[in-house]
C-alpha positions as CSV (number, residue, x, y, z in Angstrom):
1,M,-19.8,-20.3,-10.4
2,T,-16.8,-22.4,-9.5
3,K,-17.4,-24.9,-6.7
4,W,-14.1,-25.0,-4.9
5,D,-14.6,-28.6,-3.5
6,E,-15.1,-29.8,-7.1
7,N,-12.2,-27.8,-8.6
8,E,-8.8,-29.5,-8.1
9,F,-6.8,-26.2,-8.1
10,M,-9.1,-24.3,-5.8
11,S,-9.6,-27.2,-3.4
12,E,-5.9,-27.6,-2.9
13,W,-5.3,-23.9,-2.6
14,D,-8.1,-23.6,0.0
15,R,-6.7,-26.5,2.0
16,K,-3.1,-25.1,1.9
17,Y,-3.7,-21.4,2.4
18,V,-7.2,-20.4,3.2
19,S,-9.2,-22.7,5.5
20,T,-6.3,-23.7,7.8
21,N,-7.7,-21.8,10.8
22,V,-11.4,-22.7,10.4
23,K,-12.6,-24.7,13.4
24,P,-14.0,-28.1,12.9
25,G,-17.8,-28.0,12.8
26,S,-17.9,-24.4,11.4
27,P,-20.8,-23.8,9.0
28,L,-19.9,-24.3,5.3
29,Y,-19.8,-21.5,2.8
30,S,-23.3,-20.7,1.5
31,T,-23.7,-19.0,-1.8
32,E,-27.4,-18.7,-1.2
33,L,-27.0,-17.0,2.2
34,L,-24.1,-14.6,1.5
35,L,-24.9,-13.6,-2.1
36,G,-28.6,-13.5,-1.1
37,L,-27.7,-10.9,1.6
38,H,-25.7,-9.0,-1.0
39,R,-28.7,-9.0,-3.4
40,E,-31.0,-7.8,-0.5
41,L,-28.7,-4.9,0.2
42,L,-28.6,-3.9,-3.5
43,T,-32.4,-4.2,-3.8
44,S,-33.3,-2.4,-0.7
45,Q,-30.6,0.2,-0.8
46,P,-29.3,0.9,-4.3
47,Q,-26.8,3.5,-3.0
48,L,-24.8,0.5,-1.6
49,K,-24.0,-0.8,-5.1
50,D,-20.3,0.0,-4.7
51,V,-19.9,-1.2,-1.1
52,A,-22.4,-4.0,-0.5
53,S,-19.8,-6.7,-1.3
54,A,-17.2,-5.0,0.9
55,I,-19.7,-4.9,3.8
56,I,-20.4,-8.6,3.4
57,A,-16.8,-9.5,3.1
58,T,-15.5,-7.5,6.1
59,A,-18.3,-8.7,8.3
60,C,-17.3,-12.2,7.5
61,C,-13.7,-11.3,8.6
62,A,-15.0,-9.8,11.8
63,V,-16.9,-13.0,12.8
64,G,-13.8,-15.1,12.1
65,R,-14.7,-16.4,8.6
66,A,-12.3,-14.6,6.3
67,D,-11.9,-17.9,4.6
68,V,-15.2,-17.3,2.7
69,V,-14.1,-14.0,1.2
70,G,-12.3,-15.6,-1.8
71,R,-15.4,-17.6,-2.5
72,I,-17.5,-14.5,-2.4
73,F,-15.2,-12.8,-4.8
74,D,-15.2,-15.8,-7.1
75,D,-19.0,-16.0,-7.1
76,L,-19.5,-12.2,-7.6
77,T,-17.1,-12.2,-10.6
78,A,-18.3,-15.5,-12.1
79,N,-19.7,-13.7,-15.2
80,S,-17.5,-10.6,-15.1
81,D,-15.1,-9.4,-17.7
82,P,-11.6,-8.4,-16.6
83,A,-12.5,-4.7,-16.2
84,E,-15.5,-5.4,-13.9
85,S,-13.6,-8.0,-12.0
86,Q,-10.8,-5.5,-11.4
87,Q,-13.2,-3.0,-9.9
88,I,-14.7,-5.6,-7.5
89,F,-11.2,-6.8,-6.6
90,L,-10.1,-3.3,-5.8
91,R,-13.1,-2.5,-3.6
92,L,-12.7,-5.8,-1.7
93,R,-9.0,-5.2,-1.4
94,E,-9.4,-1.7,0.0
95,A,-12.1,-2.8,2.4
96,L,-9.8,-5.4,3.8
97,T,-7.0,-2.8,4.0
98,I,-9.0,-0.2,5.9
99,V,-10.5,-2.7,8.5
100,F,-7.4,-4.7,9.3
101,P,-6.5,-2.3,12.3
102,Y,-9.9,-3.3,13.8
103,V,-9.8,-7.1,13.2
104,G,-6.1,-7.8,12.9
105,M,-3.8,-9.0,10.1
106,P,-4.1,-12.7,10.9
107,T,-7.8,-12.4,10.6
108,C,-7.6,-10.8,7.2
109,I,-4.9,-13.0,5.6
110,P,-7.2,-15.9,4.7
111,A,-9.4,-13.4,2.8
112,C,-6.4,-12.1,0.9
113,Y,-5.1,-15.6,0.1
114,G,-8.5,-16.7,-1.0
115,M,-8.8,-13.8,-3.5
116,I,-5.2,-14.5,-4.7
117,G,-6.2,-18.1,-5.4
118,V,-9.0,-17.0,-7.6
119,I,-6.7,-14.7,-9.6
120,Q,-4.1,-17.5,-9.9
121,R,-6.8,-19.6,-11.5
122,K,-8.4,-17.0,-13.7
123,G,-5.4,-14.8,-14.6
124,E,-3.8,-11.5,-13.5
125,A,-6.2,-9.5,-15.8
126,Y,-9.0,-10.1,-13.3
127,A,-7.3,-8.3,-10.4
128,S,-6.3,-4.7,-9.9
129,T,-2.7,-3.8,-9.0
130,R,-3.4,-0.1,-8.7
131,V,-1.4,1.4,-5.9
132,L,-3.0,4.1,-3.8
133,R,-0.4,4.9,-1.2
134,S,3.3,5.9,-1.1
135,A,5.9,3.6,0.4
136,T,6.3,5.8,3.4
137,I,3.8,7.6,5.6
138,T,4.0,11.4,5.2
139,E,3.1,14.6,7.1
140,E,0.2,14.9,4.6
141,D,-1.1,11.5,5.8
142,A,-1.0,12.8,9.3
143,R,-2.9,15.9,8.4
144,M,-5.5,14.0,6.5
145,G,-5.9,11.5,9.3
146,Q,-6.5,14.3,11.9
147,E,-9.0,16.0,9.5
148,L,-10.9,12.8,8.7
149,R,-11.0,11.6,12.3
150,S,-12.4,15.0,13.4
151,R,-15.0,14.9,10.7
152,V,-16.1,11.4,11.4
153,Y,-16.4,11.9,15.2
154,K,-18.0,15.3,15.0
155,G,-21.2,15.2,17.0
156,V,-20.5,11.8,18.5
157,G,-19.4,13.3,21.8
158,N,-16.1,11.4,22.4
159,S,-13.8,14.4,22.8
160,E,-13.2,13.8,26.5
161,I,-12.2,10.2,26.1
162,F,-10.1,11.0,23.1
163,G,-8.2,13.6,25.1
164,L,-7.5,11.0,27.8
165,M,-6.4,8.5,25.2
166,D,-4.1,11.0,23.7
167,R,-2.6,11.7,27.1
168,Y,-2.2,8.2,28.5
169,F,-1.9,6.1,25.3
170,T,-0.2,8.8,23.1
171,D,1.5,6.5,20.6
172,L,-1.5,4.2,20.1
173,F,-3.8,7.2,19.6
174,T,-1.4,8.8,17.2
175,T,-0.9,5.6,15.2
176,S,-4.7,5.3,14.9
177,T,-5.0,8.8,13.7
178,V,-2.1,8.9,11.3
179,V,-2.1,5.3,10.0
180,T,-5.8,4.1,10.2
181,W,-7.5,7.4,9.4
182,G,-4.8,9.1,7.3
183,Y,-2.7,6.5,5.4
184,L,-5.4,3.9,5.0
185,I,-8.9,5.3,5.1
186,A,-8.3,8.7,3.7
187,K,-6.4,7.2,0.7
188,A,-9.1,4.7,0.1
189,N,-11.5,7.7,-0.2
190,E,-9.4,9.0,-3.2
191,G,-11.0,7.2,-6.1
192,V,-12.4,4.0,-4.5
193,F,-14.9,5.0,-1.9
194,E,-16.7,8.1,-0.7
195,P,-16.2,9.0,2.9
196,N,-19.6,7.8,3.9
197,E,-19.0,4.5,2.1
198,S,-15.6,3.8,3.7
199,H,-17.0,4.6,7.1
200,L,-20.0,2.4,6.7
201,I,-17.6,-0.5,5.9
202,V,-15.7,0.3,9.1
203,A,-18.9,0.6,11.1
204,S,-20.3,-2.7,9.8
205,T,-17.1,-4.4,10.8
206,I,-17.2,-3.0,14.3
207,I,-20.9,-4.0,14.6
208,A,-20.0,-7.6,13.4
209,L,-17.3,-7.7,16.1
210,G,-20.0,-7.3,18.7
211,A,-18.4,-4.2,20.2
212,T,-21.7,-2.6,21.4
213,R,-20.5,0.7,22.8
214,Q,-18.2,1.4,19.8
215,S,-20.9,0.3,17.4
216,K,-23.3,2.9,18.8
217,S,-20.6,5.6,18.4
218,H,-19.9,4.6,14.8
219,I,-23.6,4.3,13.9
220,K,-24.0,7.9,15.1
221,A,-20.9,8.9,13.2
222,T,-22.0,7.2,9.9
223,L,-25.4,8.8,10.1
224,G,-23.6,12.1,10.5
225,L,-21.6,11.4,7.3
226,G,-24.8,11.1,5.3
227,N,-25.9,7.4,5.6
228,S,-29.6,7.1,6.2
229,V,-31.3,5.3,9.0
230,E,-32.9,2.9,6.5
231,C,-29.5,2.2,5.0
232,V,-27.8,1.5,8.3
233,N,-30.7,-0.7,9.4
234,A,-30.4,-2.8,6.2
235,V,-26.7,-3.2,6.9
236,I,-27.2,-4.2,10.5
237,R,-29.8,-6.9,9.4
238,A,-27.2,-8.3,6.9
239,V,-24.4,-8.2,9.5
240,S,-26.6,-9.8,12.1
241,E,-27.4,-12.7,9.8
242,I,-23.8,-13.2,9.1
243,A,-22.9,-13.2,12.8
244,Y,-25.7,-15.7,13.5
245,W,-24.6,-18.0,10.6
246,A,-21.0,-17.9,12.1
247,G,-22.3,-18.8,15.6
248,R,-21.4,-15.4,17.0
249,P,-24.7,-13.6,17.4
250,I,-24.6,-9.9,18.2
251,D,-26.9,-7.5,20.1
252,V,-29.8,-5.9,18.4
253,L,-29.0,-2.2,17.9
254,N,-31.8,0.4,17.7
255,V,-30.7,2.9,15.0
256,D,-33.6,5.2,15.5
257,S,-32.8,5.6,19.2
258,I,-29.1,6.1,18.5
259,A,-29.9,8.7,15.8
260,S,-32.0,10.7,18.3
261,S,-29.7,10.5,21.2
């Protein structure tokens, strides 16, 4: 594993592009903590093998520590050949892509720059340049967004407030449906994630943000998509530890109670 503080290129790259927004006194990156949480997710919930790293990375973004995502990618791929590194890069890239509407582009940029720095050091063969989306948003994206949003929120019971959002914040609601759910998430589900996986990444990010009401809705939604109570509990434990490490603790959420409500 490359220690950025001891590597001249990564140290300079981090100082110039990645850690510029980190507040003084913020906790340092911990391989033991973050890769340990990654291992715990894989050990306890093997079905998370393709998304555990994405959950850890996007949770870090949500608690304001996107600067560590490049280091996570670097550590995860320390012994990877180019093909394996490309797959990990693609999953992390798509995870950042589908959660940026929830956390904001400025929040995600340090994560992107950190991963780019690793590729600049190791070589382009270690990143995926696969393009999933067309250069323009289409009517098909809109249809897919409406379909996926309806599927995700089926059974959550938000139809009344959705109707009010559509009436009073029409453009915002339409943008969320077409862009977030159609252009971004639905496309990520084509060959990178399964729908239950992409939604679990989104739900994890919202939980890490500390948005309690929305977290409950998305927990209920992700259970409806096929994620188990045990799986969601494991994710919440990992996200809670990340939030605590970042100095932004979140409320404890009772998944069993949410599942039965």
